[in-house]
C-alpha positions in Angstrom: 110.8 104.7 88.6 107.3 105.3 87.1 104.6 102.7 87.8 104.6 99.8 85.3 102.2 97.1 84.4 104.9 94.9 82.8 104.2 91.2 83.3 106.2 89.6 86.1 106.0 86.0 87.2 105.0 87.0 90.8 103.2 90.2 90.0 99.6 90.4 91.3 96.8 91.6 89.0 97.0 95.4 89.0 94.2 97.1 91.0 92.4 100.2 89.7 94.6 102.5 91.6 97.8 101.0 90.2 96.4 101.1 86.7 95.4 104.7 87.0 98.8 105.6 88.3 100.4 103.9 85.3 98.2 105.7 82.8 98.8 109.1 84.5 102.6 108.4 84.5 102.4 107.7 80.7 100.9 111.1 80.3 103.8 112.9 82.0 105.6 113.2 78.7 102.9 115.4 77.2 104.9 118.5 76.3 102.2 121.2 76.4 101.3 121.9 80.1 97.7 122.8 79.4 97.2 119.6 77.3 98.8 117.5 80.1 96.5 119.1 82.7 93.4 118.4 80.5 94.4 114.8 79.8 95.2 114.1 83.4 91.8 115.3 84.5 90.1 113.4 81.6 91.9 110.2 82.5 91.0 110.5 86.2 87.3 111.2 85.4 87.1 108.4 82.8 88.5 105.8 85.2 86.2 107.1 88.1 83.2 107.0 85.7 83.9 103.4 84.7 84.3 102.3 88.3 81.2 104.2 89.4 78.9 102.5 86.9 80.8 99.2 86.8 81.1 99.6 83.0 80.8 96.3 81.2 82.9 95.4 78.1 79.9 95.3 75.8 78.8 98.7 77.1 82.2 100.1 76.3 82.0 98.7 72.8 78.6 100.3 72.4 79.9 103.7 73.5 82.9 103.6 71.3 80.7 102.6 68.3 78.5 105.6 69.1 81.6 107.9 69.0 82.7 106.4 65.7 79.3 107.0 64.2 79.3 110.6 65.5 82.4 111.2 63.3 80.9 109.3 60.4 77.7 111.5 60.6 79.7 114.7 60.3 79.9 116.2 56.9 79.5 119.4 54.8 75.8 119.8 55.9 76.1 119.2 59.7 78.6 118.6 62.5 77.4 115.8 64.7 80.2 116.3 67.2 79.1 119.8 67.9 75.5 118.6 68.1 76.5 116.0 70.7 78.2 118.7 72.9 75.1 120.8 72.5 72.4 118.3 73.5 74.5 117.2 76.5 74.6 120.9 77.7 78.4 120.9 77.5 78.6 123.8 74.9 76.4 126.0 77.1 78.3 125.2 80.2 81.7 126.1 78.6 80.3 129.3 77.1 78.8 130.5 80.4 81.9 129.5 82.4 84.2 131.3 80.0 82.1 134.5 80.2 81.6 134.5 84.0 83.7 137.6 84.5 82.1 139.5 81.7 78.6 138.6 83.0 79.5 140.1 86.4 80.4 143.3 84.6 77.2 143.5 82.5 78.4 141.7 79.4 76.1 140.0 77.0 75.2 136.4 77.8 76.8 133.9 75.4 75.1 131.1 73.6 76.5 128.1 71.7 77.7 128.6 68.1 75.9 125.5 67.0 76.7 123.4 63.8 75.4 125.8 61.1 77.8 128.8 61.0 79.3 129.0 57.6 82.6 130.4 56.4 82.6 133.2 53.9 79.1 134.5 54.8 78.4 137.5 52.5 79.5 141.0 53.5 76.5 143.2 53.4 75.8 146.9 54.0 74.0 148.0 57.1 70.3 148.1 56.5 70.4 145.5 53.7 68.1 142.5 53.5 69.6 139.1 54.3 66.5 137.2 53.2 66.1 136.6 49.4 63.1 138.2 47.7 61.4 134.8 47.5 61.8 134.0 51.2 58.3 134.0 52.7 57.5 135.2 56.3 56.8 138.2 58.4 59.4 141.0 58.1 61.9 141.3 61.0 64.0 144.5 61.2 67.1 144.1 63.5 69.1 147.0 64.9 72.1 146.3 67.0 75.0 148.1 68.8 78.3 146.7 69.8 79.7 148.2 73.0 82.5 147.6 75.5 81.6 146.6 79.0 81.8 150.3 80.0 79.4 151.3 77.3 81.8 152.7 74.7 80.9 152.0 71.1 83.2 149.7 69.2 83.6 150.8 65.6 84.7 148.4 62.8 83.6 145.2 64.7 82.7 142.3 62.5 79.2 141.0 63.2 78.0 137.8 61.6 74.4 136.5 61.7 72.6 133.4 60.5 69.2 131.9 61.1 66.7 129.3 60.0 63.8 130.1 57.6 60.1 130.3 58.6 60.1 126.6 57.7 62.7 125.9 60.3 65.5 125.1 57.9 69.0 126.7 57.4 69.7 127.3 53.7 72.4 124.6 53.5 69.7 122.1 54.6 67.1 123.3 52.0 67.6 123.1 48.3 64.8 125.5 47.7 66.7 128.4 49.3 69.4 130.4 47.6 73.0 129.8 48.7 73.9 131.9 51.8 70.2 133.0 52.3 69.4 134.3 55.7 73.1 134.9 56.4 75.2 138.0 56.5 78.4 139.7 57.7 78.3 143.4 58.8 80.7 146.0 60.1 79.7 148.4 62.8 79.9 152.2 62.2 81.6 154.8 64.3 78.8 154.5 66.9 79.1 150.7 67.0 75.8 150.2 65.1 74.7 147.7 62.5 71.3 146.7 61.1 69.6 144.4 58.6 66.2 143.2 57.5 65.2 139.6 57.6 62.1 137.5 58.2 61.0 135.9 61.5 62.7 132.6 62.0 60.8 129.4 63.1 61.9 126.9 65.7 63.1 123.6 64.4 64.1 120.0 65.1 67.8 119.5 65.6 69.1 116.8 63.2 67.9 113.4 64.4 69.0 111.2 61.5 72.3 110.3 63.3 73.5 109.0 66.6 72.5 112.2 68.5 68.9 111.5 67.4 69.2 108.0 68.8 70.5 109.4 72.1 67.6 111.9 72.4 65.1 109.1 71.7 66.8 106.8 74.3 66.4 109.7 76.8 62.8 110.3 75.9 63.6 113.9 75.1 62.1 116.2 72.4 64.5 117.6 69.8 63.1 121.2 69.4 64.9 124.5 69.5 63.0 127.7 69.9 63.1 130.3 67.1 66.3 132.4 67.3 68.9 134.4 65.5 72.7 133.6 65.8 75.3 136.3 66.2 79.1 136.2 66.5 81.0 139.4 67.1 84.7 139.8 66.5 86.7 142.9 67.3 90.5 143.4 68.0 91.3 143.6 71.7 88.1 141.9 72.8 87.1 138.3 73.4 84.9 136.9 70.6 81.2 136.8 71.6 78.9 134.1 70.2 75.3 134.4 71.2 71.7 134.0 70.1 68.5 135.9 70.7 65.3 133.9 71.1 61.7 134.5 70.4 60.2 134.5 73.9 56.8 133.6 72.5 58.0 130.3 71.0 56.4 127.3 72.6 59.9 125.9 73.4 61.4 129.2 74.6 61.9 127.7 78.1 62.6 124.2 76.9 65.5 124.4 74.5 66.9 120.9 73.6 70.4 122.4 73.8 69.9 124.4 77.0 70.9 127.7 75.4 67.8 129.9 75.8 68.8 131.7 79.0 68.2 135.0 80.8 68.2 138.2 78.8 68.6 136.3 75.5 64.8 135.7 75.5 63.1 138.6 73.7 59.7 139.6 72.5 59.8 140.6 68.8 57.9 143.9 68.9 55.5 145.1 66.1 57.2 147.9 64.1 53.9 149.6 63.2 54.4 148.8 59.5 53.2 145.2 59.3 56.4 143.7 60.5 58.4 143.2 63.7 61.6 144.6 65.1 64.4 143.4 67.4 66.8 145.9 69.1 69.9 144.4 70.8 73.1 145.4 72.5 76.2 143.2 72.3 78.7 144.0 75.1 82.2 142.6 74.7 84.8 141.7 77.3 88.4 142.9 76.7 90.9 140.2 76.1 92.5 138.0 73.4 90.6 137.7 70.2 90.4 134.0 69.5 88.2 133.3 66.5 86.5 129.9 66.8 86.7 127.3 64.0 83.8 127.6 61.5 82.0 124.3 61.4 80.8 124.5 57.8 82.4 125.7 54.5 
């Protein structure tokens, strides 16, 4: 029979091991094997964590209230849950772990998607400008190529990009910007190429008006991200690649609050000889199932 905590007149108070066994037994009915595996591990680690720190009832209440407020702070302009995973380094850990085989074969380093990718970003032609005519800032020309791990071009790949303005704000945060400014969706040509014109982004503060801001303050941490451009690449027969390219000259290039500015993703934006800058990138995809992640914003 499975362990039980049912009250019996002569039953001793259950010890932590008996309690854990009962909770794990209750999880045995989870139908999906992977869900059962994840929940088993989560339960074991939660119980071990509570024992390790001798978690007190008022501390548990405080933690649960924090999680409730994370949900309440999520809305059409930001996703506080994603931000929490980002500032704790969990998003970067999962992305790097998932790409470990691709990285061994020369694939592009991943980076977190973040909370500002929007659904229905506008389809643009290669070479078009993604910055509206009234967007200030130094011109940045981006040329990219999507390749397989063995260097073969991938035609017809969907490449989405988004970035903050030179003021450090995404367009959905800034009423002075046009809707979908500094965003675009492109399709690679027969040589796997895509290109667009933008302006140099600025680094910015992650949102600190919610519980994640309280957490950063309690840790005594800054809340800055270095200037960067986001990319997500989707092609049938390949794993989806989400990554970012960072301005290596940004003062926080080696001190990203979400731990995502790593390795080859740090780049110097080179002068183009015409009063602007340029960025040339390669995006190498790993073969596998194409699982498109959920878009955090409408």
